[in-house]
Legacy VTK file of the C-alpha trace (Angstrom):
# vtk DataFile Version 3.0
C-alpha trace
ASCII
DATASET POLYDATA
POINTS 71 float
104.417 252.084 -67.867
101.186 254.129 -68.971
98.245 252.179 -70.257
95.379 253.495 -72.334
92.225 251.692 -73.267
90.204 252.700 -76.357
87.336 250.856 -77.976
86.942 251.221 -81.836
85.856 249.039 -84.777
87.785 248.065 -87.850
86.826 249.969 -90.987
85.339 248.257 -93.960
88.833 247.805 -95.633
90.212 246.130 -92.486
92.206 249.120 -91.186
92.304 250.604 -87.652
92.950 254.157 -86.974
93.834 255.342 -83.591
93.729 259.137 -82.986
94.458 261.635 -79.828
96.473 259.025 -77.878
98.099 260.245 -74.743
101.685 259.537 -75.907
104.443 261.754 -77.483
105.838 261.457 -80.961
108.681 258.937 -81.056
107.591 257.185 -77.855
107.694 253.422 -78.125
104.519 251.593 -77.510
103.175 247.952 -77.410
99.821 247.230 -79.188
97.555 244.315 -78.000
94.356 243.726 -79.808
91.696 241.910 -78.041
88.311 240.658 -79.471
85.506 242.531 -77.629
82.714 240.102 -76.797
79.169 241.325 -76.050
78.384 241.387 -72.355
75.203 239.735 -71.218
72.631 242.111 -70.328
71.542 242.254 -66.691
68.277 244.164 -67.537
66.093 241.432 -66.233
66.286 241.897 -62.424
63.437 239.327 -61.862
64.804 236.557 -63.987
62.623 233.863 -62.335
59.422 235.737 -62.857
56.998 233.600 -64.806
59.065 230.526 -64.282
57.403 227.376 -62.770
58.963 226.828 -59.283
57.809 224.025 -57.096
58.977 223.341 -53.365
58.457 219.839 -51.991
58.384 220.036 -48.224
60.549 223.132 -47.878
60.480 223.130 -43.994
61.311 219.445 -43.671
64.824 218.855 -42.357
67.323 217.464 -44.715
70.153 214.813 -44.137
69.622 214.650 -40.357
71.425 211.421 -40.349
74.597 213.129 -41.676
74.741 215.523 -38.603
76.178 213.738 -35.549
75.970 216.918 -33.641
72.071 216.912 -33.758
71.703 213.389 -32.338
LINES 1 72
71 0 1 2 3 4 5 6 7 8 9 10 11 12 13 14 15 16 17 18 19 20 21 22 23 24 25 26 27 28 29 30 31 32 33 34 35 36 37 38 39 40 41 42 43 44 45 46 47 48 49 50 51 52 53 54 55 56 57 58 59 60 61 62 63 64 65 66 67 68 69 70
């Protein structure tokens, strides 16, 4: 089975025109239409820049009583 992906928009009158598809005349095809949702932009590489961050005793051991191996 051949698959072909194309992204397009509906026209003002609600029609959809597909051109230059890689299929032969008379070939049977199945059409599935999926709504394309905008992808979130990853432009902000430093997403925490300018945010308030506070560390309370970052080097203090945590949950020592839960680790039997350490005793």
